C-alpha positions in Angstrom: -8.0 -3.7 -15.3 -5.8 -1.5 -17.4 -7.4 1.3 -19.4 -5.7 1.9 -22.8 -6.3 4.7 -25.2 -5.9 3.7 -28.9 -5.7 6.3 -31.6 -6.1 4.8 -35.1 -6.0 6.0 -38.7 -4.4 4.9 -42.0 -3.7 1.6 -43.8 -2.6 -0.3 -40.7 -5.5 0.8 -38.5 -8.1 -1.8 -39.6 -5.8 -4.8 -39.2 -4.5 -3.5 -35.9 -8.1 -3.1 -34.6 -8.9 -6.7 -35.8 -5.9 -7.9 -33.8 -7.1 -6.2 -30.7 -10.4 -7.9 -31.1 -8.8 -11.4 -31.7 -6.4 -11.1 -28.8 -8.9 -9.6 -26.4 -8.7 -11.4 -23.0 -11.1 -9.0 -21.1 -8.2 -7.8 -18.9 -8.1 -4.3 -20.5 -10.5 -1.5 -21.2 -10.0 0.2 -24.6 -10.9 3.7 -25.6 -10.6 3.8 -29.4 -10.4 7.2 -31.2 -10.9 6.8 -35.0 -11.7 8.8 -38.1 -12.7 6.2 -40.8 -15.8 3.9 -40.1 -14.0 1.1 -42.0 -11.9 0.2 -39.0 -14.9 -0.5 -36.7 -15.2 -4.3 -36.3 -18.5 -6.1 -36.7 -18.0 -7.9 -33.4 -18.9 -5.6 -30.5 -16.9 -5.9 -27.3 -18.1 -4.8 -23.8 -14.7 -3.5 -22.8 -14.2 -1.3 -25.9 -15.6 2.2 -26.3 -15.4 4.1 -29.7 -15.0 7.8 -30.2 -15.2 9.2 -33.8 -13.3 12.5 -34.2 -10.2 14.1 -35.6 -7.5 13.1 -33.0 -5.6 16.3 -33.7 -8.5 18.2 -32.0 -6.9 19.1 -28.6 -10.2 19.8 -26.8 -11.9 16.5 -27.9 -8.8 14.5 -27.0 -8.7 16.2 -23.6 -12.3 15.1 -23.1 -11.4 11.4 -23.5 -8.2 11.7 -21.5 -10.1 13.3 -18.6 -12.9 10.7 -18.7 -10.6 7.7 -17.7 -7.3 7.1 -16.0 -5.3 5.6 -18.9 -2.1 3.6 -18.3 -0.8 4.1 -21.8 -1.6 5.2 -25.3 -1.2 3.3 -28.6 -1.0 5.7 -31.7 -1.0 4.6 -35.3 -1.6 7.4 -37.8 -1.0 7.9 -41.5 0.5 11.4 -41.3 3.8 12.6 -39.8 2.3 16.0 -38.9 -0.8 14.4 -37.3 1.4 12.1 -35.3 3.5 14.9 -33.9 0.4 17.0 -33.2 -1.3 14.2 -31.3 1.9 13.5 -29.2 2.2 17.2 -28.4 -1.5 17.5 -27.4 -1.2 14.4 -25.1 2.0 15.7 -23.5 0.5 19.1 -22.8 -2.5 17.4 -21.0 -0.8 14.4 -19.4 2.9 14.9 -19.4 3.8 11.5 -17.9 1.5 9.2 -19.8 3.3 6.4 -21.6 2.9 6.4 -25.4 3.6 3.7 -28.0 3.8 5.0 -31.6 4.2 3.4 -35.0 6.8 5.4 -36.9 7.3 5.3 -40.7 9.1 8.6 -40.9 12.2 8.1 -38.7 11.1 10.6 -36.1 13.7 11.9 -33.7 12.0 11.9 -30.3 14.1 12.1 -27.2 11.3 11.4 -24.7 11.3 8.6 -22.0 7.5 8.4 -22.1 7.4 7.7 -25.9 8.2 4.3 -27.2 8.9 4.3 -30.9 8.3 1.3 -33.1 10.0 1.7 -36.5 7.4 0.3 -39.0 9.9 -0.3 -41.8 12.4 -2.1 -39.5 9.6 -4.3 -38.2 8.6 -5.4 -41.7 12.3 -5.9 -42.7 13.1 -8.0 -39.7 10.1 -10.2 -40.3 11.2 -10.9 -43.9 14.8 -11.5 -43.0 13.9 -14.2 -40.5 12.6 -16.3 -43.4 16.0 -16.3 -45.1 18.4 -19.2 -44.6 21.4 -18.8 -42.2 19.8 -16.0 -40.3 19.2 -16.1 -36.5 15.5 -16.7 -35.8 13.3 -15.7 -32.9 13.2 -17.7 -29.7 10.0 -19.7 -30.5 11.9 -21.5 -33.3 14.7 -22.7 -31.0 14.9 -26.0 -29.1 11.7 -28.1 -29.1 9.9 -25.2 -30.8 7.1 -25.5 -28.1 7.8 -22.1 -26.6 10.3 -23.1 -23.9 12.1 -19.8 -24.3 10.2 -16.5 -23.8 10.9 -12.8 -23.7 9.0 -10.9 -21.1 8.9 -7.1 -20.5 8.4 -6.0 -16.9 5.5 -3.5 -16.9 5.3 -0.5 -14.6 3.3 -1.6 -11.5 4.0 -5.3 -11.8 4.5 -7.1 -8.5 7.8 -8.3 -10.0 9.1 -4.8 -10.5 11.7 -3.7 -7.9 12.2 -7.3 -6.8 15.7 -8.7 -6.7 16.1 -11.8 -8.7 17.2 -13.9 -5.8 13.9 -13.3 -4.0 11.8 -14.6 -6.9 10.7 -18.2 -6.7 11.8 -19.9 -9.9 10.4 -23.5 -10.0 10.5 -25.2 -13.4 11.7 -21.9 -15.0 14.7 -19.7 -14.8 15.7 -16.1 -15.7 18.8 -16.4 -17.9 19.2 -12.9 -19.3 18.1 -9.4 -18.6 18.2 -6.4 -20.9 18.1 -2.8 -19.6 18.2 0.3 -21.9 19.1 -2.1 -24.8 22.1 -3.5 -22.9 22.7 -7.0 -21.5 23.1 -6.8 -17.8 25.4 -9.1 -15.7 22.9 -11.5 -14.1 23.2 -12.0 -10.4 20.8 -12.8 -7.5 21.1 -9.2 -6.1 20.1 -7.6 -9.4 16.8 -5.7 -9.1 14.2 -6.0 -11.8 12.9 -2.6 -12.9 10.0 -1.4 -15.1 10.7 -1.7 -18.8 13.4 -4.3 -18.3 13.2 -7.2 -20.7 14.0 -10.7 -19.3 14.6 -13.9 -21.2 13.3 -17.0 -19.4 13.5 -20.7 -20.1 11.3 -23.5 -18.8 8.3 -25.6 -19.3 5.9 -23.8 -21.8 2.9 -24.1 -19.5 4.9 -22.7 -16.6 6.2 -19.8 -18.7 2.7 -18.8 -19.7 1.8 -18.7 -16.0 4.9 -16.6 -15.3 4.0 -14.3 -18.2 0.5 -13.8 -16.9 1.7 -13.2 -13.3 4.4 -10.6 -14.4 1.9 -8.8 -16.6 -0.7 -8.4 -13.8 -0.5 -5.4 -11.5 -2.8 -6.5 -8.7 -3.9 -9.5 -6.7 -0.5 -11.4 -6.8 0.9 -11.0 -3.3 2.4 -13.1 -1.7 3.9 -13.8 -5.1 6.6 -13.4 -6.3 8.1 -14.5 -2.9 6.1 -17.8 -2.7 2.5 -19.1 -2.8 1.8 -20.0 0.9 1.3 -18.1 4.2 3.2 -19.3 7.3 2.2 -18.7 10.9 4.8 -19.4 13.5 3.5 -20.1 17.1 5.9 -20.6 20.0 3.3 -21.4 22.6 5.8 -21.3 25.5 6.5 -17.6 24.7 2.9 -16.6 24.1 -0.1 -15.9 26.3 -3.4 -17.7 25.5 -5.2 -14.6 24.2 -2.2 -13.7 21.9 -2.3 -17.2 20.5 -6.1 -17.0 19.9 -5.7 -13.6 18.2 -2.8 -14.7 16.0 -4.9 -17.7 14.8 -7.9 -15.5 14.0 -5.7 -13.0 12.1 -4.0 -15.7 10.1 -7.4 -17.1 9.2 -8.5 -13.6 8.0 -5.4 -13.1 5.8 -5.7 -16.6 4.4 -9.2 -15.6 3.3 -8.4 -12.3 1.6 -4.9 -12.7 0.2 -4.2 -14.7 -2.9 -2.3 -17.5 -1.4 -2.7 -21.2 -1.9 -2.3 -22.7 1.6 -1.9 -21.5 5.2 0.8 -23.4 7.1 0.7 -23.2 10.9 3.9 -24.3 12.6 3.5 -24.9 16.4 6.5 -25.4 18.6 6.7 -26.1 22.3 3.0 -26.8 22.8 1.6 -26.1 26.3 -1.9 -27.1 27.1 -4.3 -29.5 25.5 -7.0 -26.7 25.5 -5.1 -24.3 23.3 -4.0 -27.1 20.9 -7.7 -28.1 20.5 -8.7 -24.5 19.9 -6.2 -24.2 17.0 -7.3 -27.5 15.4 -11.0 -26.7 15.8 -10.5 -23.4 13.9 -9.5 -25.2 10.8 -11.4 -28.4 11.0 -12.2 -29.9 7.5 -10.2 -27.1 5.8 -7.9 -28.8 3.3 -6.1 -25.6 2.5 -4.6 -25.4 6.0 -1.6 -27.4 7.2 -0.8 -27.7 10.9 2.7 -29.0 11.8 3.7 -29.5 15.4 7.2 -29.6 16.8 7.3 -31.7 20.0 11.2 -31.9 20.1 12.1 -28.2 20.7 14.1 -28.1 17.5 14.6 -24.3 17.7 13.5 -21.6 15.3 16.5 -21.7 13.0 16.2 -25.4 12.2 12.4 -25.3 11.9 12.5 -22.3 9.5 15.2 -23.8 7.4 13.3 -27.1 7.1 9.9 -25.6 6.4 11.0 -22.9 4.0 12.9 -25.5 1.9 9.8 -27.5 1.1 6.7 -25.4 1.7 7.0 -22.5 -0.8 6.5 -19.8 1.8 5.5 -16.3 0.5 4.9 -14.5 3.8 5.7 -15.3 7.5 3.4 -14.2 10.3 4.6 -13.7 13.9 3.4 -11.8 16.9 5.4 -8.8 18.2 6.8 -10.8 21.2 8.6 -13.2 18.7 10.7 -10.3 17.4 12.0 -9.7 20.9 13.4 -13.2 21.1 17.2 -13.0 20.3 17.4 -16.4 18.5 14.3 -15.5 16.3 15.4 -12.0 15.7 18.9 -13.0 14.4 17.2 -15.3 11.9 14.6 -12.8 10.8 17.3 -10.2 10.0 18.4 -12.3 7.0 15.1 -13.5 5.7 14.1 -13.1 2.1 10.3 -13.3 2.5 7.9 -10.7 3.8 7.2 -10.7 7.6 3.8 -9.8 8.9 4.2 -8.5 12.5 0.9 -9.0 14.3 0.0 -6.0 16.4 -2.7 -5.3 18.9 -5.3 -3.9 16.5 -7.6 -6.5 14.7 -6.7 -6.9 11.0 -10.4 -7.1 10.1 -10.9 -3.5 11.2 -8.1 -2.1 9.0 -9.2 0.9 7.0 -5.9 2.3 5.7 -2.7 0.9 4.4 -0.1 3.5 5.5 3.5 4.2 4.7 5.7 6.9 6.2 8.1 7.9 3.4 11.8 7.6 4.3 14.7 6.8 1.9 13.8 6.7 -1.8 15.6 3.5 -2.7 13.8 1.4 -0.1 10.3 2.7 -0.6 10.6 2.5 -4.4 11.3 -1.2 -4.0 8.3 -1.9 -1.8 5.9 0.4 -3.7 4.1 -2.3 -5.9 3.5 -4.4 -2.9 1.8 -1.5 -1.1 -0.9 -1.2 -3.8 -1.2 -5.0 -4.3 -1.9 -5.7 -0.7 -4.2 -2.7 -0.4 -6.3 -3.9 -3.4 -6.6 -7.4 -1.9 -7.6 -6.2 1.6 -9.8 -3.5 0.1 -8.2 -0.7 2.1 -7.3 2.9 1.2 -3.6 4.0 0.9 -2.4 6.8 3.0 1.1 8.3 2.6 2.9 10.4 5.2 5.3 12.9 3.5 6.6 14.7 6.6 9.9 16.3 7.1 10.2 18.5 10.2 13.7 19.6 9.2 12.7 20.5 5.7 15.8 19.3 3.9 14.6 16.1 2.3 12.8 16.5 -1.1 10.6 13.4 -1.8 8.7 14.8 -4.8 10.1 12.2 -7.2 9.2 9.4 -4.8 5.7 10.9 -4.5 5.4 11.0 -8.3 6.4 7.4 -8.4 3.6 6.4 -6.0 1.0 8.6 -7.8 1.9 6.9 -11.1 1.5 3.5 -9.5 -1.9 4.5 -8.0 -3.1 5.1 -11.6 -2.0 1.7 -12.7 -3.8 0.1 -9.7 -6.8 2.4 -10.2 -6.5 3.4 -6.6 -6.7 6.8 -5.0 -4.1 7.8 -2.4 -4.2 10.3 0.4 -1.0 12.2 0.7 -0.4 14.1 4.0 2.5 16.6 3.5 3.6 18.8 6.3 6.6 19.7 8.5 5.2 17.8 11.6 6.9 14.9 13.4 5.7 11.8 11.4 5.9 9.5 14.5 3.7 11.8 16.5 1.2 11.8 13.7 1.5 8.0 13.3 0.6 7.5 16.9 -2.7 9.2 16.4 -3.7 6.7 13.7 -6.1 3.8 14.3 -7.0 0.7 12.3 -4.0 0.8 9.9 -1.7 -1.7 8.3 1.8 -0.1 8.1 4.0 -1.3 5.3 7.8 -1.0 5.8 11.0 -2.1 4.1 12.7 -4.9 6.0 16.1 -3.6 7.2 18.8 -5.4 9.2 19.2 -2.3 11.4 15.7 -3.1 12.8 17.0 -6.2 14.6 20.1 -4.5 16.1 20.2 -3.6 19.7 18.9 0.0 20.5 18.5 2.1 23.5 15.1 2.0 25.2 14.5 5.7 24.7 13.4 6.6 21.2 13.9 10.4 21.2 17.6 10.0 20.3 16.6 8.3 17.0 15.5 10.1 13.8 14.9 7.1 11.5 11.1 6.7 11.2 11.5 3.1 10.1 13.3 2.0 13.2 10.9 3.9 15.6 7.8 2.5 13.7 9.2 -1.0 13.9 9.4 -0.8 17.7 5.7 -0.1 18.0 3.5 -3.0 19.0 0.1 -1.4 18.4 -0.1 -1.6 14.6 0.0 -4.6 12.3 3.1 -4.2 10.1 4.1 -5.8 6.8 7.9 -5.8 6.3 9.1 -6.3 2.7 12.6 -7.5 2.0 14.8 -5.1 0.0 18.3 -4.8 -1.3 20.3 -2.4 1.0 23.5 -0.5 0.1 
């Protein structure tokens, strides 16, 4: 749940507080700082805490800021001087905390962390929309049932840093995107970023589900890629114990991830015993679909056929599948996450781990890291290691630290000048999350010491379970 600090005083405060009560969904915690008792509602809410003091008091405001990890602040005050004082006090204590302020004085604030809502303009626009021959808001267009909606991408959303072509859009479509108050040229390779505003069209009920999914910052994976998990088993290439382990691991992920169905695709079946074992594991489980290929159709044809109709959000394969040339060629161009099953049991996983590399790739996968970690109930560990000492990843680390606050998760950052791969090999019971890159599937020499890219060397390891997230590459 998000924790929001609300600072209220003045003529708008009481009505705003009432709106917070009326629209309360239980998805947020509110810390309310107020001066006048008149704004306190009669209805008491379990997710609202009130603090009565002068918000310009730096020490008292610091006490509230230190008590909880707030994702953002809403400030409505009756005095320009008080507003500026409160903003300055918050900035001095939490410099990167997002603030939303109601401005009646045409304040000139050049700060990326302060969103200014011009009170007079809001009132004027609301009145103008009631006049004839004036463009109206989207809810009054078409069937007037809400089939057009504006959605802001919040920081930490599982939809942030996803390219539009990778987002499943069934019964709805993104038809416009605004960034920095400019209309962007919409294309499948365009990446959604925090604070982007998208216009969507579709069935009203579907749009409400999309709005809810975009607004949530946890418990969404494998969305927005798809709703179902997919385990591919080529029994001809796999030993019995590897098949049994893959089935158990898929069963575990199906239990803990927020997917709808688990699809098990079996090709080139071998013995009756192993087939009976797989079927017995999911007897009477209506959420599991087992499809068997008796005709050796090949991975490419099977994948194309299944992905077209089964709404796949993540594909699971054992490490030996990645060594098969036909399969590897297909996986290099996939648009859904790949879960590479290693030798360690997933149920024993204690840490979700990432080894920082290039900023662009790891920024794209960052929301998924915390989403998966929250669902599997693991800690997040970050290796920030640069033996050469030339690569500054401070901005990328700040990005992960900001996300950790939104997901209410603590992260362990290990920064040093040691070799990250040597340190990685010492780890046990981890799930490593990596960006999915085409270079991972290209032929490489068998000796790793000539490579310096930690993503490629990590990918070649078979010990750890790895989650590979599709990204847009240069």
